[in-house]
C-alpha positions in Angstrom: -155.3 75.6 -7.6 -153.8 78.7 -8.7 -154.5 82.5 -7.1 -156.1 83.3 -10.7 -157.8 80.4 -11.4 -159.3 80.6 -8.0 -160.1 84.6 -8.3 -161.7 83.5 -11.7 -164.1 81.1 -10.2 -165.2 82.8 -7.3 -165.9 85.9 -9.4 -168.2 83.7 -11.9 -169.8 82.1 -8.8 -170.8 85.6 -7.3 -171.9 86.6 -11.2 -174.3 84.2 -10.9 -176.1 84.5 -7.5 -179.2 85.9 -7.5 -178.4 89.2 -5.2 -179.7 92.3 -6.5 -176.2 94.4 -5.3 -172.7 93.6 -6.8 -170.0 92.0 -4.5 -166.9 93.3 -4.1 -164.5 91.4 -2.1 -161.3 92.2 -0.4 -158.0 90.4 -1.0 -158.2 89.4 2.7 -162.0 87.8 2.3 -160.4 86.2 -0.8 -157.8 84.9 1.3 -160.4 83.7 3.6 -162.5 82.0 1.5 -159.7 79.8 0.3 -158.6 79.0 3.7 -162.0 78.0 5.0 -162.6 76.0 1.8 -159.0 74.8 1.5 -159.5 75.4 -2.5 -162.2 72.5 -2.7 -164.4 73.5 -5.5 -167.3 71.9 -3.7 -167.1 73.7 -0.7 -166.2 77.4 -2.5 -169.8 76.5 -4.0 -171.3 76.2 -0.6 -170.0 78.6 1.2 -170.7 81.1 -1.4 -173.8 80.0 -2.0 -174.8 80.1 1.9 -173.6 83.6 2.1 -175.8 84.6 -0.6 -178.5 83.2 1.2 -177.8 84.8 4.2 -177.3 88.2 2.2 -180.8 87.7 0.5 -182.6 87.0 3.7 -181.0 89.7 5.6 -181.9 92.2 2.8 -178.5 93.3 2.3 -178.5 91.7 -1.0 -174.8 91.5 -1.4 -172.0 89.4 0.5 -170.0 91.3 2.5 -166.3 91.3 3.6 -168.0 90.9 7.3 -170.2 87.9 6.4 -167.4 86.2 4.9 -164.9 87.0 8.3 -167.8 85.7 10.5 -169.3 82.7 8.8 -168.7 79.2 9.8 -169.8 76.1 8.1 -172.4 73.9 9.7 -171.1 71.0 11.7 -172.4 67.7 11.8 -170.3 66.4 14.5 -167.3 66.3 12.1 -167.7 67.1 8.3 -167.2 70.9 8.0 -169.2 70.6 4.7 -172.0 68.1 3.6 
């Protein structure tokens, strides 16, 4: 996936989250998402949806660079993503 396509995909997903505040990510956070998800579209959706849920539940109402840096996928003994 090209860098431009990746950034466009992430931006599109972020625009469609039900969070009340806009999410603005640094290039470092975008690289982290790419690294963790290995660029796999389903994994990108899973990660961002998980981060959005955490942001809503915490009351922050936006995904932060700190949240991305500390995010870890749930592991069920092997698969990083379900």
